[in-house]
N, C-alpha and C positions, 0 to 999 in steps of 0.2 A: 436852407433855413426852413424850419417847419413853420406852417402858417400860424401857429399859436403865438409866435413871437413877431409876426409881421404886422405891426400896428399900422404902418403907412401904406401897406399894400392895398390898392384900390382896384377892384374888379371893374372893367369898363362896361359891362352889360348886366342884364338880369341873370346871366348864367356864368358860373365860374368853371372854365374848362379843366383847370388843374385839379380841383378837389371834389367837384360835384359828380356823384354817380347818376342821380336822377336828372334826366335831360328835359329841357323845355319841350312842351307839347306831348310828353309821355305821361302815362298814368302813374301816380305815386304808388310805391309799393306799400300795402298794408303792414302794420307792425303792432306788436304788443309790447308795452313798456309798463314799468311799475309805478303806481301812485305812491305818494309819500307814506301812505298806511300800509304798504306792502301788497295791496291788491293789484291786479292786472287791469290795465286800460287798453282797449283795442281801438286803433285808429285806422279807419277805412278811407278817410279823406272824401267822403261822400255827403251830399245833402246841403252843406254850407261851404263857403270859402274857408280854407284852414290856413292858419299861420303857425309855423313851428320855429322857435328861436332856440338854437343849440349853442349852449355856453359852457365854458370850462371854469370860470370864475365869476364872482358876483361884484361887478362894477355897479355901484348903487345908482349913479346918474343915468346909466343906460336903462336899468330896470325901471326907474321912475318914468322915463319916457314911454316904455312899453306898457306900464301900468295905466297911463293916461290913455294910450291907444286902445288897451283892452277895455277899460271902462266905457269908452265910447261905442265900441262895436261888439261887445261880448254877446248881445242877444242875436246878432245876425251872422256871427262867424264862430269857428272853433279856433281856439288860441291855446298854445302850450309853450311853456319854457321846458326845454329838455336840458338836463344837466348831468354832470359827472361828479357827484359828491354823495355823501351820506345824507340820509333823510333828516337826521337831527340837526345837522348843520344848516340845512336849507330851511327847516321850520324855524330854527332860531333867527336867522337873518330875515326871513320874510315877515315873521311876526314883529320883530323889532322895527321894521320899516312900514308896516301896514300893507304889504303886498298881498293881493288876493288872486293873482294870476294862477291858473292851474300849472302844477309842476309835475313832470315825469322824470324818472331816473333811467338813463340808458346804460345800465350796468352790463348788459349783454352786447353793447355796441351795435344795436340794430340800426339806429338812425345814422351813425357814422358810416357803417358799411353799406347801407342801402341808398342813402340819400346825398350826404355831404360830409367830408372829413375835415373841411375848414372850420376852425374855431376862432371867433363865434360865427356861425352861419345862420341863414334864415331861409326857409322853404315856404313857398306860398302856392297853394293849389286853388283852382276854382271849385264850384259846387259839384262838378262832375269828377273831381279828383285829378284833373290834369294840371301838371306843373307849370306855373306861369313865372315863377322866380325862384332861383336857387343859387344863392351867392352869399356874400358877406352880410353880417348883421350890423356892420358899421355904416349905418344909413342915416339919412336925414328924416326925422320923424314926421315932419310935415309932408315930405314927399310920400312916405308910406301911407299917410292919411288920404292924400289925393288919390293914390293908387287904389286904396280900398273903396273909395267912393265910386270909381270907374268900374271896379269889380262887381260891386252890389247893384250897379245899374245894368249888369249884364253886357257891359261894353268890353268883352274880353279881347276883342280883335284890335282894340285901340288903347291898350293899357299904356300909361306913361312910364318913362324910365324912372326907376327908384334911384334917387340921388345918393351918392356915397358921401359920408362925413365921418371919417375916422377920428378927426381932431376933437370932436365933441367928447369923445370917450377916452382920449389918450391920457394916461396917468404917468407920472414920473417913475421911471424904472431905476432900480438900483445900478450903481456903476458896474460896468462889465469888467471882468477879470481877464488878464491876458497871461500868455506864457511868461514866466519870470516874475509875476506878481506874487507878493506874500499875502497869504490869506489869514483870516482871523478864525477863532473858534466859532462854529456855526450851530444854530439850534434847529433841530428837526423834531419830528414826532416819532415815537414808536407806534406799533399797531394797536396799542391800548389807549393812545391818545395823550401819552405823557411826553413832556419835552426831553429831548436827548441832546447833549452837546458833544460835538466831535472836536477833540483836541488834536490839532495837527502837529504832533511832536513825537520824538523817540523813534518812530518807525515811518517808512513811507506809508502813504494812504491811497488806496485805490477806491475810487467812486464810480459807480455806474449809475448814471442818471437815465431813467426810462419812464415810459407811460404805457398804459393799457391801450391807447390808440396806436401804438407802434405796430408795424406790420408783423405777422406771424414769423416771417423769416428773420426780421431784425431781433425780435425777442429770443427766438430759438438760438440764434448766433451769439448775442452778447451775454445772455444769461448762462449759456453753457460755458462760455469763455471764463467768466468770473468764477463760476463754481469750480471749474477745473483748476484754476490757478489758486483759488482759495485752498483747495485740498492739498496742492503741492507746495504752497508758499505761505500758508496761513500763519506760521510763526514768524514770518519775516516781514509782514506788512499788516496794516489795518485795512479791512475790506468792508465795504458797505454798498448795497444797492440802495438807490434813493428813488422812490416813486413820486411821480409828478401828479398830485391832485386827484388820483382815484380814491374811491372809498377803500377802507381798510379791507373789507370782505373781498372786494374785486381784485385788489392787488395781491392779497394773500392767496387767492385762488390761482392767479397766474403763476406766482412763485411756487406754490405747491405743485402745480402741473409740470414744472420743470425740475422738481426735486431740489430746490434751492435751500442750502443751509447757511449761506453767507448772511451775516447780520444785515437786516433790511429795515430801512427807515422811510418816512414819508415826508415830502415837502408839500404840506397841504395848502399853504398860501404862498405861491411858488416864487418868493423873493430870492431864495437861495439859488434855485435852478437857473433863472435868467441871468444871474451874475456869473455862474460858472461855465455855462455852455450855450451855444447858438442853435442846437438841434438836439433831438432825441431819437434813438438812444446814443449816448456818449460816454466814454471813458474819460475821466479826469484823474491824472496821476500827480501826486504831491509829494515832494521829498520830506525827510524828517525835520527840516527846518521851516516847513510850512510854505515852500515855494512851488508854484505850479510848474511842472517840468514838461508834462506831455498832455496833449488832448488830441490824439490821433484821429484821422478820418476813418481809418481801418486799422485793425490790430487782430492778431491771432493770439492763442494761449502761449505759444512759445516766445513770441515777442514780448508779451506782457511779463512773463517770467524773467526774461533778459533784462527788462527795464528794472524790475525790482532788485535783481542781483546786482546790477550796476549802481543803483542808488545806495545799496548797503556796502558796496565796495568801490567807492568813487575813484580810487587809485589804480584800479585794474584796467590796464590799457586795452587788453583784448575785449573786455565787456564794453568798454567806452566806444570802441570801434564798432561793435555790433549795434549798439544803441543809436549811433549817429546815422545809421542807414535806415532807421525806422521812420516812416513818414509822420512828421509831427506838425504838419500844416494844420492851421485852424479849420475846423469844419465850416463848410459853406452852405 
């Protein structure tokens, strides 16, 4: 399961060994990120303690807590919200809630690649740029307040543990869909921001759910597969790639770099993605009656072609035998 879905996963220390690249006691890597106005901001993590909160969606109750923390310490620390969205969406949300925290966009995945791929995560450095915390942002805000008090007193050798509190931020998730469930028509966005409805009928439907934070190997493999099968079976099934929460520009750049001509959509507020799959990137294969039939851990182009052929020819015994040997276990 990808960390973005792990609401109850609680890191036991101030460092997350699974997803953190920047290690405690090491100097944080400088980086340049985009401000909301499109200009570049350079972070060298020097001079003041620095707190960076990396998020993939806007949970308002969490941001309210961080806004209170920012208001208290903004004169004596550097603080940034790093997010993976388009500037206009961020401006709209922050303006409507009165948030004044500095926001940076990680469209080049600098923070994820250099510091921590957990979402949401939090990185804290002291005034010398040394990493003191690098783990989840599901934290108790009073604990963070106590931590910063010690940090500002230059007591970096006796910093308290930042307590984890995922339940403060937990929101109801849509019901998860399983193999054999009948799905409903879903609304996505196109890359111009318009609603698009997928109607699961008439033909099998092939969905590839993916995100920009997927590894390059995963993107190369899955995007190549869906493009190849789209070219060979495009008239026999409906094909869509569905991007999870990246900006339109970022997602289009990745698709263009792989020469993707498959119809591509976005799940900007990812209620659909978390219903359909437990990890990214993942293929979800739905028959012409709207039933989820396959969600394989691994699949190649030939196997995907065989599945499509079998769904279009359900009485073909030879195809049915081939399909039953394809691994259809749920992704874990």
